[in-house]
N, CA, C and O atoms as CSV, one atom per row, in Angstrom:
chain,resi,resn,atom,element,x,y,z
A,1,MET,N,N,169.039,44.423,86.047
A,1,MET,CA,C,169.238,44.130,87.556
A,1,MET,C,C,170.852,44.101,87.536
A,1,MET,O,O,171.667,43.886,86.638
A,2,LYS,N,N,170.964,44.399,88.867
A,2,LYS,CA,C,172.250,43.821,89.057
A,2,LYS,C,C,172.716,43.011,89.469
A,2,LYS,O,O,171.849,42.180,89.197
A,3,THR,N,N,173.620,42.345,90.076
A,3,THR,CA,C,174.094,40.860,89.774
A,3,THR,C,C,174.136,41.219,91.332
A,3,THR,O,O,173.882,42.322,91.815
A,4,VAL,N,N,174.628,39.696,92.233
A,4,VAL,CA,C,174.961,39.791,93.828
A,4,VAL,C,C,176.136,40.178,93.511
A,4,VAL,O,O,176.549,40.805,94.487
A,5,ALA,N,N,177.011,40.165,92.607
A,5,ALA,CA,C,178.501,40.343,92.187
A,5,ALA,C,C,178.634,41.778,92.690
A,5,ALA,O,O,179.494,42.116,93.503
A,6,GLN,N,N,177.877,42.466,92.244
A,6,GLN,CA,C,177.938,44.017,91.984
A,6,GLN,C,C,177.663,44.769,93.313
A,6,GLN,O,O,178.188,45.823,93.672
A,7,ILE,N,N,176.736,44.023,93.979
A,7,ILE,CA,C,176.043,44.430,94.651
A,7,ILE,C,C,176.591,44.506,96.075
A,7,ILE,O,O,176.285,45.278,96.984
A,8,LEU,N,N,177.645,43.322,96.030
A,8,LEU,CA,C,178.875,43.103,96.961
A,8,LEU,C,C,179.709,43.666,97.257
A,8,LEU,O,O,180.128,43.886,98.393
A,9,LYS,N,N,180.242,44.125,95.886
A,9,LYS,CA,C,181.174,45.388,95.624
A,9,LYS,C,C,181.021,46.616,96.069
A,9,LYS,O,O,181.855,47.310,96.651
A,10,SER,N,N,179.451,46.980,95.652
A,10,SER,CA,C,179.260,48.112,96.405
A,10,SER,C,C,179.051,48.480,98.136
A,10,SER,O,O,179.044,49.609,98.626
A,11,LYS,N,N,178.913,47.372,98.749
A,11,LYS,CA,C,179.103,47.257,100.171
A,11,LYS,C,C,180.048,48.339,100.695
A,11,LYS,O,O,181.032,48.725,100.064
A,12,GLN,N,N,179.650,48.843,102.001
A,12,GLN,CA,C,180.451,49.348,102.332
A,12,GLN,C,C,181.238,48.316,103.376
A,12,GLN,O,O,182.460,48.170,103.382
A,13,ASN,N,N,180.329,47.644,104.236
A,13,ASN,CA,C,180.906,46.492,104.680
A,13,ASN,C,C,180.993,45.009,104.148
A,13,ASN,O,O,179.894,44.454,104.149
A,14,GLN,N,N,182.048,44.233,103.690
A,14,GLN,CA,C,181.826,43.382,102.810
A,14,GLN,C,C,182.097,41.967,104.034
A,14,GLN,O,O,181.968,40.781,103.730
A,15,ALA,N,N,182.351,42.305,104.937
A,15,ALA,CA,C,182.911,41.521,106.325
A,15,ALA,C,C,181.666,40.359,106.422
A,15,ALA,O,O,180.489,40.704,106.315
A,16,THR,N,N,182.074,38.918,106.639
A,16,THR,CA,C,181.166,37.985,106.439
A,16,THR,C,C,181.599,37.213,108.307
A,16,THR,O,O,182.510,36.441,108.609
A,17,TYR,N,N,180.688,37.738,109.055
A,17,TYR,CA,C,180.915,37.272,110.158
A,17,TYR,C,C,180.706,35.671,110.309
A,17,TYR,O,O,180.205,35.058,109.366
A,18,THR,N,N,181.126,34.928,111.610
A,18,THR,CA,C,180.588,33.313,111.960
A,18,THR,C,C,181.121,33.161,112.936
A,18,THR,O,O,182.103,33.769,113.362
A,19,ILE,N,N,180.264,31.943,113.624
A,19,ILE,CA,C,180.178,32.207,114.800
A,19,ILE,C,C,180.333,30.151,114.576
A,19,ILE,O,O,180.131,29.753,113.429
A,20,SER,N,N,180.645,29.145,115.586
A,20,SER,CA,C,180.584,28.290,116.177
A,20,SER,C,C,179.196,27.319,116.668
A,20,SER,O,O,178.287,27.795,117.348
A,21,PRO,N,N,179.218,26.233,116.306
A,21,PRO,CA,C,177.376,25.645,117.051
A,21,PRO,C,C,177.906,26.125,118.419
A,21,PRO,O,O,177.252,26.906,119.111
A,22,SER,N,N,178.990,25.689,118.755
A,22,SER,CA,C,179.583,24.998,120.204
A,22,SER,C,C,179.638,26.951,121.194
A,22,SER,O,O,179.697,27.038,122.420
A,23,ALA,N,N,179.613,27.691,120.631
A,23,ALA,CA,C,179.673,28.983,120.988
A,23,ALA,C,C,178.271,29.316,121.702
A,23,ALA,O,O,177.156,29.152,121.208
A,24,LYS,N,N,178.621,29.885,123.147
A,24,LYS,CA,C,177.230,30.819,123.561
A,24,LYS,C,C,176.579,31.501,122.941
A,24,LYS,O,O,177.188,32.135,122.079
A,25,VAL,N,N,175.216,31.704,123.030
A,25,VAL,CA,C,174.134,32.720,122.397
A,25,VAL,C,C,175.097,33.845,122.821
A,25,VAL,O,O,176.059,34.329,122.225
A,26,PHE,N,N,174.458,34.171,124.258
A,26,PHE,CA,C,175.747,35.625,124.692
A,26,PHE,C,C,176.585,36.319,123.989
A,26,PHE,O,O,176.467,37.502,123.670
A,27,ASP,N,N,177.948,35.166,123.590
A,27,ASP,CA,C,178.963,35.383,122.330
A,27,ASP,C,C,178.242,36.301,121.244
A,27,ASP,O,O,178.418,37.491,120.982
A,28,ALA,N,N,177.311,35.295,120.659
A,28,ALA,CA,C,176.463,35.475,119.532
A,28,ALA,C,C,176.378,36.769,119.280
A,28,ALA,O,O,176.962,37.495,118.475
A,29,ILE,N,N,175.378,36.998,120.272
A,29,ILE,CA,C,174.535,38.243,119.927
A,29,ILE,C,C,175.676,39.317,120.564
A,29,ILE,O,O,175.849,40.402,120.009
A,30,ARG,N,N,176.458,38.929,121.793
A,30,ARG,CA,C,177.672,40.115,121.435
A,30,ARG,C,C,178.321,40.314,120.378
A,30,ARG,O,O,178.440,41.508,120.102
A,31,MET,N,N,178.842,39.520,119.599
A,31,MET,CA,C,179.359,40.010,118.317
A,31,MET,C,C,178.416,40.967,117.304
A,31,MET,O,O,178.733,41.968,116.660
A,32,MET,N,N,177.039,40.212,117.428
A,32,MET,CA,C,176.498,40.570,116.512
A,32,MET,C,C,176.254,42.075,116.364
A,32,MET,O,O,176.227,42.606,115.254
A,33,ALA,N,N,176.046,42.862,117.696
A,33,ALA,CA,C,176.046,44.076,118.578
A,33,ALA,C,C,177.326,45.005,118.227
A,33,ALA,O,O,177.303,46.170,117.832
A,34,ASP,N,N,178.533,44.119,118.495
A,34,ASP,CA,C,179.649,45.098,117.980
A,34,ASP,C,C,179.997,45.253,116.820
A,34,ASP,O,O,180.482,46.296,116.383
A,35,LYS,N,N,179.742,43.983,116.020
A,35,LYS,CA,C,179.555,44.392,114.244
A,35,LYS,C,C,178.875,45.340,114.113
A,35,LYS,O,O,179.442,46.407,113.879
A,36,SER,N,N,177.374,45.300,114.218
A,36,SER,CA,C,176.320,46.014,113.956
A,36,SER,C,C,175.262,45.336,112.436
A,36,SER,O,O,174.714,45.828,111.450
A,37,VAL,N,N,175.487,43.582,113.203
A,37,VAL,CA,C,174.973,42.977,112.091
A,37,VAL,C,C,173.602,42.434,112.665
A,37,VAL,O,O,173.267,42.644,113.831
A,38,GLY,N,N,172.808,41.697,111.734
A,38,GLY,CA,C,171.543,41.383,112.336
A,38,GLY,C,C,171.984,39.738,112.076
A,38,GLY,O,O,171.230,39.059,112.774
A,39,ALA,N,N,172.738,39.051,111.478
A,39,ALA,CA,C,173.089,37.559,111.624
A,39,ALA,C,C,174.452,37.116,111.659
A,39,ALA,O,O,175.292,37.950,111.320
A,40,LEU,N,N,174.855,35.944,112.008
A,40,LEU,CA,C,176.044,35.248,111.747
A,40,LEU,C,C,175.349,33.806,111.184
A,40,LEU,O,O,174.261,33.239,111.282
A,41,LEU,N,N,176.650,33.571,110.539
A,41,LEU,CA,C,176.412,32.221,109.749
A,41,LEU,C,C,177.472,31.522,110.569
A,41,LEU,O,O,178.616,31.834,110.902
A,42,VAL,N,N,176.605,30.340,110.808
A,42,VAL,CA,C,177.384,29.194,111.639
A,42,VAL,C,C,178.349,28.221,110.877
A,42,VAL,O,O,178.089,27.565,109.869
A,43,THR,N,N,179.076,28.253,111.316
A,43,THR,CA,C,180.553,27.334,110.482
A,43,THR,C,C,180.967,26.206,111.439
A,43,THR,O,O,180.850,26.227,112.665
A,44,GLU,N,N,181.500,25.158,110.634
A,44,GLU,CA,C,182.294,24.430,111.656
A,44,GLU,C,C,183.648,24.013,110.156
A,44,GLU,O,O,183.309,23.326,109.193
A,45,GLY,N,N,184.531,24.373,110.246
A,45,GLY,CA,C,185.868,24.782,109.364
A,45,GLY,C,C,185.231,25.680,108.199
A,45,GLY,O,O,185.004,26.851,108.503
A,46,GLU,N,N,184.955,25.309,107.048
A,46,GLU,CA,C,184.821,26.206,106.208
A,46,GLU,C,C,183.100,25.690,105.819
A,46,GLU,O,O,182.468,26.191,104.889
A,47,GLN,N,N,182.626,24.760,106.611
A,47,GLN,CA,C,181.297,24.354,106.268
A,47,GLN,C,C,180.345,24.809,106.266
A,47,GLN,O,O,179.878,23.671,106.211
A,48,ILE,N,N,179.013,25.759,106.276
A,48,ILE,CA,C,178.126,26.019,106.538
A,48,ILE,C,C,177.171,25.372,107.223
A,48,ILE,O,O,176.484,24.776,106.394
A,49,VAL,N,N,176.706,25.149,108.496
A,49,VAL,CA,C,175.776,24.453,109.417
A,49,VAL,C,C,174.378,24.896,109.782
A,49,VAL,O,O,173.391,24.212,110.051
A,50,GLY,N,N,174.568,26.520,109.712
A,50,GLY,CA,C,173.153,27.301,110.219
A,50,GLY,C,C,173.627,28.825,109.936
A,50,GLY,O,O,174.680,29.315,109.527
A,51,ILE,N,N,172.337,29.369,110.351
A,51,ILE,CA,C,172.586,30.758,110.483
A,51,ILE,C,C,171.858,31.278,112.011
A,51,ILE,O,O,170.819,30.768,112.430
A,52,VAL,N,N,172.628,32.412,112.766
A,52,VAL,CA,C,171.555,32.521,113.743
A,52,VAL,C,C,171.808,34.324,113.569
A,52,VAL,O,O,172.759,35.022,113.221
A,53,THR,N,N,170.112,34.637,114.109
A,53,THR,CA,C,169.996,35.930,113.769
A,53,THR,C,C,169.350,36.559,114.969
A,53,THR,O,O,169.107,35.883,115.969
A,54,GLU,N,N,169.042,37.950,114.887
A,54,GLU,CA,C,168.475,38.272,116.251
A,54,GLU,C,C,167.135,38.001,116.054
A,54,GLU,O,O,166.495,38.413,117.022
A,55,ARG,N,N,166.387,37.450,115.157
A,55,ARG,CA,C,164.943,36.819,115.314
A,55,ARG,C,C,165.077,35.602,116.336
A,55,ARG,O,O,164.537,35.309,117.403
A,56,ASP,N,N,166.045,35.030,115.517
A,56,ASP,CA,C,165.957,33.400,116.723
A,56,ASP,C,C,166.287,33.362,117.709
A,56,ASP,O,O,165.979,32.456,118.483
A,57,TYR,N,N,167.392,34.831,118.143
A,57,TYR,CA,C,167.335,35.285,119.610
A,57,TYR,C,C,165.736,35.728,120.386
A,57,TYR,O,O,165.322,35.430,121.506
A,58,ALA,N,N,165.260,36.322,119.587
A,58,ALA,CA,C,163.867,37.321,120.141
A,58,ALA,C,C,163.118,35.852,120.131
A,58,ALA,O,O,162.884,35.531,121.296
A,59,ARG,N,N,162.632,34.780,119.118
A,59,ARG,CA,C,161.829,33.615,119.633
A,59,ARG,C,C,162.236,32.471,120.330
A,59,ARG,O,O,161.531,31.951,121.195
A,60,LYS,N,N,163.435,32.015,119.968
A,60,LYS,CA,C,164.028,31.054,120.797
A,60,LYS,C,C,164.663,31.227,122.143
A,60,LYS,O,O,165.199,30.275,122.710
A,61,MET,N,N,164.614,32.360,122.635
A,61,MET,CA,C,165.781,32.572,124.033
A,61,MET,C,C,164.550,33.608,124.454
A,61,MET,O,O,163.617,33.038,125.020
A,62,ILE,N,N,164.410,34.969,124.277
A,62,ILE,CA,C,163.712,35.850,125.074
A,62,ILE,C,C,162.197,35.215,125.253
A,62,ILE,O,O,161.573,35.466,126.284
A,63,LEU,N,N,161.733,34.544,124.417
A,63,LEU,CA,C,160.034,34.280,124.542
A,63,LEU,C,C,159.850,33.069,125.122
A,63,LEU,O,O,158.697,32.812,125.466
A,64,LEU,N,N,160.881,32.078,125.362
A,64,LEU,CA,C,161.519,30.732,125.954
A,64,LEU,C,C,161.668,31.064,127.375
A,64,LEU,O,O,161.388,30.378,128.358
A,65,GLY,N,N,162.203,32.346,127.291
A,65,GLY,CA,C,162.411,32.077,128.788
A,65,GLY,C,C,164.156,31.735,129.343
A,65,GLY,O,O,164.599,31.678,130.490
A,66,ARG,N,N,164.786,31.570,128.148
A,66,ARG,CA,C,165.477,30.792,128.278
A,66,ARG,C,C,167.007,31.878,128.223
A,66,ARG,O,O,167.164,32.931,127.605
A,67,SER,N,N,168.130,31.007,129.267
A,67,SER,CA,C,169.388,32.041,129.579
A,67,SER,C,C,170.662,31.929,128.345
A,67,SER,O,O,170.928,30.922,127.690
A,68,SER,N,N,171.186,32.972,128.279
A,68,SER,CA,C,171.715,33.351,126.927
A,68,SER,C,C,173.654,33.003,127.023
A,68,SER,O,O,174.651,32.919,126.307
A,69,ASN,N,N,173.229,32.908,128.369
A,69,ASN,CA,C,174.685,32.303,129.160
A,69,ASN,C,C,174.648,30.859,129.173
A,69,ASN,O,O,175.683,30.254,129.451
A,70,ASP,N,N,173.579,30.227,128.904
A,70,ASP,CA,C,173.526,28.486,129.155
A,70,ASP,C,C,173.044,28.476,127.758
A,70,ASP,O,O,172.060,27.737,127.764
A,71,THR,N,N,173.181,28.785,126.938
A,71,THR,CA,C,172.427,27.925,125.746
A,71,THR,C,C,173.579,27.908,124.610
A,71,THR,O,O,174.470,28.756,124.584
A,72,TYR,N,N,173.510,27.257,124.032
A,72,TYR,CA,C,174.400,27.166,122.586
A,72,TYR,C,C,174.036,27.579,121.574
A,72,TYR,O,O,172.890,27.248,121.269
A,73,VAL,N,N,174.677,28.327,120.752
A,73,VAL,CA,C,174.090,28.684,119.252
A,73,VAL,C,C,173.492,27.354,118.752
A,73,VAL,O,O,172.286,27.461,118.534
A,74,ARG,N,N,174.005,26.124,118.509
A,74,ARG,CA,C,173.485,25.333,118.068
A,74,ARG,C,C,171.902,24.663,118.601
A,74,ARG,O,O,171.259,23.654,118.313
A,75,ASP,N,N,171.795,25.305,119.108
A,75,ASP,CA,C,170.326,25.025,119.914
A,75,ASP,C,C,169.425,25.627,119.297
A,75,ASP,O,O,168.405,25.016,118.980
A,76,ILE,N,N,169.655,27.409,118.883
A,76,ILE,CA,C,168.609,28.238,118.466
A,76,ILE,C,C,169.069,28.299,116.911
A,76,ILE,O,O,168.300,29.045,116.305
A,77,MET,N,N,169.995,27.799,116.134
A,77,MET,CA,C,170.624,28.434,114.886
A,77,MET,C,C,169.221,27.596,113.981
A,77,MET,O,O,168.521,26.693,114.439
A,78,THR,N,N,169.124,28.176,112.724
A,78,THR,CA,C,168.056,27.753,111.925
A,78,THR,C,C,169.599,27.178,111.039
A,78,THR,O,O,170.737,27.641,110.952
A,79,THR,N,N,169.048,26.192,110.594
A,79,THR,CA,C,170.049,24.648,109.804
A,79,THR,C,C,169.537,24.398,108.659
A,79,THR,O,O,170.035,23.375,108.189
A,80,SER,N,N,168.425,25.079,107.697
A,80,SER,CA,C,168.219,25.127,106.363
A,80,SER,C,C,168.772,26.082,106.043
A,80,SER,O,O,167.964,26.980,106.282
A,81,VAL,N,N,169.866,26.622,105.546
A,81,VAL,CA,C,170.258,27.273,105.042
A,81,VAL,C,C,170.482,27.891,103.519
A,81,VAL,O,O,171.411,27.481,102.823
A,82,MET,N,N,169.562,28.907,103.056
A,82,MET,CA,C,169.457,29.228,101.923
A,82,MET,C,C,170.620,30.121,101.328
A,82,MET,O,O,171.245,30.925,102.020
A,83,TYR,N,N,170.806,29.951,100.259
A,83,TYR,CA,C,172.246,30.960,99.708
A,83,TYR,C,C,171.663,31.426,98.378
A,83,TYR,O,O,170.479,31.351,98.051
A,84,VAL,N,N,172.688,31.927,97.650
A,84,VAL,CA,C,172.579,33.035,96.636
A,84,VAL,C,C,174.142,32.598,95.858
A,84,VAL,O,O,175.109,32.190,96.502
A,85,ARG,N,N,174.127,32.777,94.439
A,85,ARG,CA,C,175.652,32.918,94.053
A,85,ARG,C,C,175.501,34.265,93.382
A,85,ARG,O,O,174.493,34.938,93.166
A,86,LEU,N,N,177.037,34.518,93.058
A,86,LEU,CA,C,177.599,36.017,92.656
A,86,LEU,C,C,176.792,35.969,91.547
A,86,LEU,O,O,175.988,36.844,91.867
A,87,ASP,N,N,176.356,35.502,90.265
A,87,ASP,CA,C,175.131,35.727,88.916
A,87,ASP,C,C,173.998,35.963,89.250
A,87,ASP,O,O,173.253,36.579,88.489
A,88,ASP,N,N,173.659,35.607,90.260
A,88,ASP,CA,C,172.499,35.736,90.636
A,88,ASP,C,C,171.838,36.956,90.895
A,88,ASP,O,O,172.339,37.580,91.831
A,89,THR,N,N,170.493,37.690,90.140
A,89,THR,CA,C,170.516,39.326,90.641
A,89,THR,C,C,169.544,39.232,91.653
A,89,THR,O,O,168.979,38.288,92.206
A,90,ASN,N,N,169.474,41.037,91.799
A,90,ASN,CA,C,168.827,41.701,92.698
A,90,ASN,C,C,167.420,40.653,92.593
A,90,ASN,O,O,167.255,39.628,93.254
A,91,GLU,N,N,166.430,41.261,91.513
A,91,GLU,CA,C,165.128,40.468,91.493
A,91,GLU,C,C,165.400,38.896,92.090
A,91,GLU,O,O,164.781,38.711,93.138
A,92,GLN,N,N,165.897,38.172,91.808
A,92,GLN,CA,C,166.038,36.352,92.247
A,92,GLN,C,C,166.214,36.386,93.605
A,92,GLN,O,O,165.598,35.426,94.067
A,93,CYS,N,N,166.842,37.124,94.629
A,93,CYS,CA,C,167.432,37.320,95.739
A,93,CYS,C,C,166.579,37.921,96.691
A,93,CYS,O,O,166.473,37.569,97.865
A,94,MET,N,N,165.772,39.156,95.947
A,94,MET,CA,C,164.662,39.144,96.635
A,94,MET,C,C,163.150,38.570,96.799
A,94,MET,O,O,162.355,38.721,97.726
A,95,ALA,N,N,163.042,37.936,95.710
A,95,ALA,CA,C,162.028,36.904,95.035
A,95,ALA,C,C,162.067,35.719,96.417
A,95,ALA,O,O,161.077,35.406,97.078
A,96,LEU,N,N,163.319,35.249,96.599
A,96,LEU,CA,C,163.218,34.366,97.323
A,96,LEU,C,C,163.544,34.421,98.843
A,96,LEU,O,O,163.238,33.521,99.625
A,97,MET,N,N,164.264,35.685,99.223
A,97,MET,CA,C,163.686,36.649,100.591
A,97,MET,C,C,162.459,36.803,100.760
A,97,MET,O,O,162.002,36.570,101.880
A,98,THR,N,N,161.727,37.168,99.863
A,98,THR,CA,C,160.109,36.980,100.237
A,98,THR,C,C,159.341,35.743,100.301
A,98,THR,O,O,158.553,35.389,101.177
A,99,GLU,N,N,159.605,35.296,99.507
A,99,GLU,CA,C,159.288,33.614,99.544
A,99,GLU,C,C,159.173,32.693,100.950
A,99,GLU,O,O,158.193,32.024,101.278
A,100,ASN,N,N,160.180,32.807,101.543
A,100,ASN,CA,C,160.845,31.978,102.372
A,100,ASN,C,C,160.889,33.269,103.700
A,100,ASN,O,O,161.468,33.109,104.775
A,101,ARG,N,N,160.392,34.091,103.430
A,101,ARG,CA,C,160.660,35.318,104.746
A,101,ARG,C,C,161.965,35.085,105.430
A,101,ARG,O,O,162.002,34.470,106.496
A,102,LEU,N,N,163.222,35.636,104.756
A,102,LEU,CA,C,164.356,35.702,105.345
A,102,LEU,C,C,165.132,37.157,105.164
A,102,LEU,O,O,164.928,37.870,104.182
A,103,ARG,N,N,165.881,37.445,106.038
A,103,ARG,CA,C,166.907,38.586,105.718
A,103,ARG,C,C,167.767,38.624,105.442
A,103,ARG,O,O,168.237,39.693,105.053
A,104,HIS,N,N,168.753,37.091,105.485
A,104,HIS,CA,C,170.106,37.293,105.398
A,104,HIS,C,C,170.043,35.802,104.012
A,104,HIS,O,O,169.350,34.802,103.823
A,105,LEU,N,N,171.077,36.398,103.423
A,105,LEU,CA,C,171.568,34.928,102.526
A,105,LEU,C,C,172.837,34.835,102.474
A,105,LEU,O,O,173.389,35.935,102.491
A,106,PRO,N,N,173.583,33.871,102.413
A,106,PRO,CA,C,175.382,33.704,102.149
A,106,PRO,C,C,175.439,33.620,101.225
A,106,PRO,O,O,174.355,33.241,100.782
A,107,ILE,N,N,176.549,33.835,100.078
A,107,ILE,CA,C,176.437,34.245,98.996
A,107,ILE,C,C,177.966,33.164,98.986
A,107,ILE,O,O,178.962,33.417,99.664
A,108,LEU,N,N,177.830,31.975,98.069
A,108,LEU,CA,C,178.804,31.455,97.631
A,108,LEU,C,C,178.824,31.377,96.110
A,108,LEU,O,O,177.988,31.479,95.212
A,109,ASP,N,N,180.454,31.100,96.227
A,109,ASP,CA,C,181.061,30.534,94.888
A,109,ASP,C,C,181.810,29.733,94.813
A,109,ASP,O,O,182.811,29.634,95.523
A,110,ASN,N,N,181.373,28.770,93.665
A,110,ASN,CA,C,182.113,27.196,93.840
A,110,ASN,C,C,182.300,26.764,94.932
A,110,ASN,O,O,183.395,26.297,95.244
A,111,GLY,N,N,180.921,26.837,96.053
A,111,GLY,CA,C,180.751,26.172,97.055
A,111,GLY,C,C,181.505,26.859,98.827
A,111,GLY,O,O,181.417,26.464,99.989
A,112,LYS,N,N,182.109,27.870,98.234
A,112,LYS,CA,C,182.935,28.962,99.301
A,112,LYS,C,C,181.969,29.827,99.524
A,112,LYS,O,O,181.071,30.060,98.714
A,113,LEU,N,N,182.100,30.416,100.749
A,113,LEU,CA,C,181.812,31.530,101.120
A,113,LEU,C,C,181.968,32.397,100.968
A,113,LEU,O,O,182.997,32.776,101.527
A,114,VAL,N,N,181.167,33.570,100.105
A,114,VAL,CA,C,182.314,34.853,100.175
A,114,VAL,C,C,181.545,36.298,100.178
A,114,VAL,O,O,181.741,37.419,99.708
A,115,GLY,N,N,180.493,35.591,101.027
A,115,GLY,CA,C,179.957,36.947,101.362
A,115,GLY,C,C,178.654,36.628,101.877
A,115,GLY,O,O,178.271,35.459,101.853
A,116,ILE,N,N,177.590,37.981,102.561
A,116,ILE,CA,C,176.226,37.666,102.833
A,116,ILE,C,C,175.610,38.910,102.758
A,116,ILE,O,O,176.118,39.914,103.257
A,117,ILE,N,N,174.031,38.909,101.879
A,117,ILE,CA,C,173.550,40.087,101.736
A,117,ILE,C,C,171.891,40.479,102.539
A,117,ILE,O,O,171.004,39.652,102.327
A,118,SER,N,N,171.743,41.001,102.912
A,118,SER,CA,C,170.702,41.205,103.534
A,118,SER,C,C,169.779,42.198,102.788
A,118,SER,O,O,170.245,42.924,101.911
A,119,ILE,N,N,168.504,42.232,103.124
A,119,ILE,CA,C,167.209,42.621,102.379
A,119,ILE,C,C,167.689,44.581,102.502
A,119,ILE,O,O,167.538,45.538,101.743
A,120,GLY,N,N,168.143,44.438,103.533
A,120,GLY,CA,C,168.538,45.955,103.410
A,120,GLY,C,C,169.670,46.519,102.288
A,120,GLY,O,O,169.501,47.511,101.578
A,121,ASP,N,N,170.584,45.854,102.296
A,121,ASP,CA,C,171.720,45.778,101.077
A,121,ASP,C,C,170.657,45.748,99.442
A,121,ASP,O,O,170.878,46.549,98.533
A,122,LEU,N,N,169.714,44.837,99.382
A,122,LEU,CA,C,168.897,44.830,98.266
A,122,LEU,C,C,168.074,46.088,98.101
A,122,LEU,O,O,168.176,46.796,97.099
A,123,VAL,N,N,167.078,46.407,99.325
A,123,VAL,CA,C,166.508,47.648,99.220
A,123,VAL,C,C,167.759,49.168,98.574
A,123,VAL,O,O,167.790,49.825,97.534
A,124,LYS,N,N,168.274,49.167,99.347
A,124,LYS,CA,C,169.286,50.306,99.232
A,124,LYS,C,C,169.821,50.068,97.386
A,124,LYS,O,O,169.799,51.090,96.700
A,125,ASP,N,N,170.105,49.221,96.953
A,125,ASP,CA,C,170.516,48.943,95.284
A,125,ASP,C,C,169.478,49.560,94.662
A,125,ASP,O,O,169.555,50.563,93.954
A,126,ILE,N,N,168.157,48.717,95.041
A,126,ILE,CA,C,166.919,48.773,94.278
A,126,ILE,C,C,166.615,50.871,94.137
A,126,ILE,O,O,166.408,51.672,93.226
A,127,ILE,N,N,166.753,50.913,95.498
A,127,ILE,CA,C,166.517,52.767,95.506
A,127,ILE,C,C,167.613,53.391,94.895
A,127,ILE,O,O,167.378,54.592,95.028
A,128,SER,N,N,168.593,53.271,94.347
A,128,SER,CA,C,169.839,53.582,94.044
A,128,SER,C,C,169.652,53.428,92.538
A,128,SER,O,O,170.144,54.337,91.869
A,129,GLU,N,N,169.069,52.504,91.915
A,129,GLU,CA,C,168.805,52.341,91.030
A,129,GLU,C,C,167.697,53.215,90.576
A,129,GLU,O,O,167.950,53.795,89.520
A,130,GLN,N,N,166.621,53.446,91.055
A,130,GLN,CA,C,165.644,53.936,90.849
A,130,GLN,C,C,165.624,55.589,90.631
A,130,GLN,O,O,164.925,56.283,89.893
A,131,GLN,N,N,166.552,55.891,91.466
A,131,GLN,CA,C,166.870,57.494,91.910
A,131,GLN,C,C,167.504,57.310,90.547
A,131,GLN,O,O,167.042,58.123,89.746
A,132,PHE,N,N,168.422,56.495,90.021
A,132,PHE,CA,C,169.386,57.238,88.848
A,132,PHE,C,C,168.544,57.028,87.560
A,132,PHE,O,O,168.788,57.430,86.422
A,133,ILE,N,N,167.436,56.263,88.039
A,133,ILE,CA,C,166.206,56.291,86.493
A,133,ILE,C,C,165.559,57.906,86.622
A,133,ILE,O,O,165.339,58.721,85.726
A,134,ILE,N,N,165.454,57.961,87.389
A,134,ILE,CA,C,164.027,59.229,87.838
A,134,ILE,C,C,165.179,60.933,87.274
A,134,ILE,O,O,164.595,61.967,86.950
A,135,GLN,N,N,166.459,60.859,87.279
A,135,GLN,CA,C,167.223,61.740,87.345
A,135,GLN,C,C,167.348,61.504,85.992
A,135,GLN,O,O,167.161,62.525,85.331
A,136,GLN,N,N,167.567,60.646,85.432
A,136,GLN,CA,C,167.604,60.048,83.811
A,136,GLN,C,C,166.181,61.004,82.876
A,136,GLN,O,O,166.171,61.943,82.079
A,137,LEU,N,N,165.147,60.155,83.504
A,137,LEU,CA,C,164.067,60.917,82.998
A,137,LEU,C,C,163.989,62.389,83.114
A,137,LEU,O,O,163.765,63.172,82.191
A,138,GLU,N,N,164.229,62.713,84.535
A,138,GLU,CA,C,164.327,64.214,84.538
A,138,GLU,C,C,164.888,65.080,83.468
A,138,GLU,O,O,164.277,66.054,83.028
A,139,HIS,N,N,166.052,64.708,83.062
A,139,HIS,CA,C,166.890,65.019,81.956
A,139,HIS,C,C,166.415,65.264,80.882
A,139,HIS,O,O,166.358,66.388,80.384
A,140,TYR,N,N,165.926,64.020,80.284
A,140,TYR,CA,C,165.256,63.752,79.106
A,140,TYR,C,C,163.776,64.928,79.337
A,140,TYR,O,O,163.659,65.820,78.496
A,141,ILE,N,N,163.131,64.874,80.047
A,141,ILE,CA,C,162.294,66.065,80.333
A,141,ILE,C,C,162.238,67.146,80.056
A,141,ILE,O,O,161.279,67.716,79.535
A,142,MET,N,N,163.602,67.748,80.462
A,142,MET,CA,C,163.771,69.235,80.375
A,142,MET,C,C,165.213,69.255,79.365
A,142,MET,O,O,166.138,70.057,79.498
A,143,GLY,N,N,165.121,68.041,78.229
A,143,GLY,CA,C,166.072,68.762,76.842
A,143,GLY,C,C,167.763,69.064,77.618
A,143,GLY,O,O,168.545,69.993,77.412
A,144,ARG,N,N,167.878,67.943,78.486
A,144,ARG,CA,C,169.511,68.189,79.112
A,144,ARG,C,C,170.151,66.915,78.800
A,144,ARG,O,O,169.517,65.861,78.864
A,145,PRO,N,N,171.407,66.967,78.456
A,145,PRO,CA,C,171.858,65.314,77.628
A,145,PRO,C,C,172.005,64.319,79.141
A,145,PRO,O,O,172.140,64.910,80.212
A,146,GLY,N,N,171.971,63.026,79.102
A,146,GLY,CA,C,171.672,62.558,80.298
A,146,GLY,C,C,173.114,62.179,80.836
A,146,GLY,O,O,174.092,62.431,80.133
A,147,ILE,N,N,173.223,61.723,81.773
A,147,ILE,CA,C,174.323,60.912,82.482
A,147,ILE,C,C,174.490,59.762,81.611
A,147,ILE,O,O,173.523,59.423,80.929
A,148,SER,N,N,175.886,58.933,81.515
A,148,SER,CA,C,175.905,58.132,80.940
A,148,SER,C,C,176.790,56.912,81.937
A,148,SER,O,O,176.987,55.780,81.495
């Protein structure tokens, strides 16, 4: 199993986007759309105080008829943010996400934010690993030397 550090290195976009709790929800949604991401970490200075996701927007704004121009990120963000460390494995992340119905996990190293990992990142890694194993088995069955 790969570690979070290995998965983070293989990501095309390693940027982590943050927003202030005092920002308007409209600005958060615009940033998510501009950056093609589904979540923003909500920070005050270097401290993570929450996470705001497309799911938060759908459930806490649209369904309640709120205006994104009149609502602050702090009013809809999720404040109990779970995170992972660089030495955690793909399997540990998948278990955490599945058990808690999460799609995004911040990555901390010695208490400092170093990235974010999504369910899509984990699935992509698992598929890549499975394709490699299948390729190795095909080479073995056909009697060709494997790839090291």
